[in-house]
C-alpha positions as CSV (number, residue, x, y, z in Angstrom):
1,M,-57.4,-14.5,57.1
2,D,-60.6,-15.5,55.3
3,I,-61.2,-17.7,52.4
4,Q,-63.6,-16.0,50.0
5,I,-63.6,-18.7,47.4
6,A,-62.6,-22.4,47.7
7,T,-63.6,-24.8,45.0
8,L,-62.5,-27.7,42.9
9,C,-62.7,-27.0,39.2
10,D,-61.5,-28.1,35.7
11,F,-59.6,-24.9,35.2
12,A,-58.6,-21.8,37.3
13,A,-56.2,-18.9,36.7
14,D,-55.3,-15.6,38.2
15,Y,-55.8,-12.9,35.6
16,N,-54.5,-9.6,36.8
17,G,-55.9,-10.2,40.3
18,K,-59.2,-11.6,39.1
19,M,-60.0,-15.3,39.7
20,V,-61.1,-17.1,36.5
21,L,-62.9,-20.4,37.1
22,S,-64.3,-23.0,34.8
23,G,-66.2,-26.2,35.6
24,T,-66.6,-26.2,39.4
25,F,-67.6,-29.7,40.7
26,D,-68.1,-31.8,43.8
27,T,-68.9,-35.2,42.2
28,L,-66.9,-37.4,39.9
29,A,-68.6,-40.4,38.1
30,A,-66.5,-43.4,37.4
31,Q,-67.3,-46.5,35.4
32,A,-64.5,-48.5,37.1
33,L,-62.6,-48.3,40.4
34,P,-60.0,-47.3,41.3
35,V,-60.4,-44.2,39.2
36,V,-57.7,-41.6,38.3
37,H,-58.8,-38.1,37.7
38,P,-56.3,-36.8,35.2
39,Q,-56.3,-33.1,36.1
40,C,-58.2,-30.5,38.2
41,C,-57.6,-27.4,40.2
42,L,-58.2,-26.3,43.7
43,A,-58.9,-22.6,43.5
44,L,-58.7,-20.3,46.5
45,R,-59.2,-16.6,47.0
46,L,-57.8,-15.3,50.3
47,C,-58.7,-12.0,52.0
48,I,-55.7,-10.9,54.2
49,T,-55.7,-8.0,56.7
50,P,-52.8,-6.3,58.6
51,E,-53.5,-8.6,61.6
52,D,-52.5,-11.5,59.5
53,T,-48.9,-10.2,59.0
54,G,-46.3,-12.9,59.8
55,Q,-45.2,-16.4,59.0
56,H,-48.0,-19.0,58.4
57,K,-48.1,-22.6,57.4
58,F,-50.6,-23.6,54.7
59,S,-51.7,-27.2,53.9
60,V,-54.1,-29.1,51.7
61,N,-55.0,-32.7,52.5
62,I,-57.4,-34.9,50.5
63,I,-58.9,-37.5,52.9
64,D,-61.2,-40.4,52.6
65,G,-64.3,-41.0,54.8
66,D,-62.1,-42.5,57.5
67,G,-59.9,-39.4,57.6
68,K,-56.9,-41.1,55.9
69,S,-54.9,-39.1,53.4
70,L,-55.5,-40.1,49.7
71,D,-51.9,-40.9,49.2
72,E,-48.3,-40.4,50.5
73,K,-48.0,-37.0,48.7
74,M,-50.7,-35.6,51.1
75,P,-50.8,-33.3,52.8
76,I,-49.4,-30.6,50.5
77,Q,-47.7,-28.1,52.7
78,A,-46.1,-24.7,52.1
79,D,-44.8,-21.7,54.1
80,M,-47.0,-18.7,53.6
81,P,-45.3,-15.4,54.7
82,V,-47.7,-12.5,54.9
83,D,-46.6,-8.9,54.8
84,I,-49.2,-6.2,54.4
85,P,-48.7,-2.5,55.0
86,S,-50.6,-1.2,58.0
87,N,-52.3,1.5,56.0
88,V,-53.9,-1.1,53.7
89,P,-57.2,-2.3,55.1
90,F,-57.1,-5.6,53.2
91,M,-55.6,-7.5,50.3
92,T,-56.9,-10.4,48.3
93,R,-54.7,-13.1,46.8
94,N,-55.6,-15.9,44.4
95,L,-54.0,-19.3,44.8
96,V,-54.4,-22.1,42.2
97,L,-53.2,-25.6,42.9
98,N,-53.0,-27.8,39.8
99,L,-53.7,-31.4,40.9
100,Q,-52.8,-34.2,38.5
101,G,-53.4,-37.9,38.7
102,L,-55.5,-38.0,41.8
103,K,-56.3,-41.7,42.3
104,F,-59.5,-42.6,44.2
105,P,-59.4,-46.3,45.3
106,E,-63.2,-46.6,45.9
107,D,-66.4,-44.7,45.7
108,G,-67.7,-42.7,48.6
109,F,-67.1,-39.4,50.3
110,Y,-63.8,-37.6,50.4
111,S,-62.9,-34.2,51.6
112,I,-60.4,-31.5,50.6
113,D,-59.2,-30.0,53.9
114,I,-57.5,-26.6,53.8
115,S,-55.6,-25.6,56.9
116,I,-53.6,-22.5,58.0
117,D,-51.3,-22.9,61.0
118,D,-52.7,-26.4,61.6
119,E,-56.2,-25.0,61.9
120,L,-58.8,-26.4,59.6
121,I,-60.4,-23.4,57.9
122,Q,-62.3,-25.0,55.0
123,R,-63.5,-28.5,54.1
124,L,-64.8,-29.1,50.6
125,P,-66.8,-32.3,50.1
126,L,-66.0,-34.6,47.1
127,R,-68.1,-37.6,46.1
128,I,-66.9,-40.4,43.9
129,V,-69.8,-42.3,42.4
130,K,-69.5,-45.6,40.5
131,V,-71.9,-45.7,37.6
132,D,-73.0,-48.2,35.1
133,K,-72.1,-46.9,31.7
134,N,-75.7,-47.5,30.6
135,K,-77.2,-45.5,33.6
136,Q,-76.7,-41.9,34.9
137,A,-75.0,-41.0,38.2
138,Q,-77.4,-40.5,41.1
C-alpha cells in the first residue's frame, strides 16, 4: 500500500474518484500562543494492490517535537479492511480527514504521523511560528 498524496490543506474532497485540494500548507503563523487552528484537512490518496487484501489498522497522530501527542484525542485510529479483486492490478482511494479545533500550545515543529498496521509510512512536517502582527513570518 502506497501513499501517492499526503498533505495538510484548507479544503479537500473526493469528486468522483478525483482528489480536489485547495490551500496546501506546512506552516501556521500565530500572533498569540496557544493558537487554535479552526479547521483544516488531511488529504490522502492511497494506491492499493491485491497483495494488500486483508484487515489493516490505520492511524494518524499529530505530535510535538518531543514525540508527544497533541492532545488526548490522538492518535485517530480506524479499521481499514481492503478487498481488491485479483484481476485488478491496483485501485486508488482518496481519504479526507476534517480536523477541527487543533490547539497548538507553543511554537515549534510538529509532525503528522500516518501509520498502517503500526508502521509509520508518512510523516508530514508542520511548523507553528509566532509572529509580531507588525512583522511577517520567517
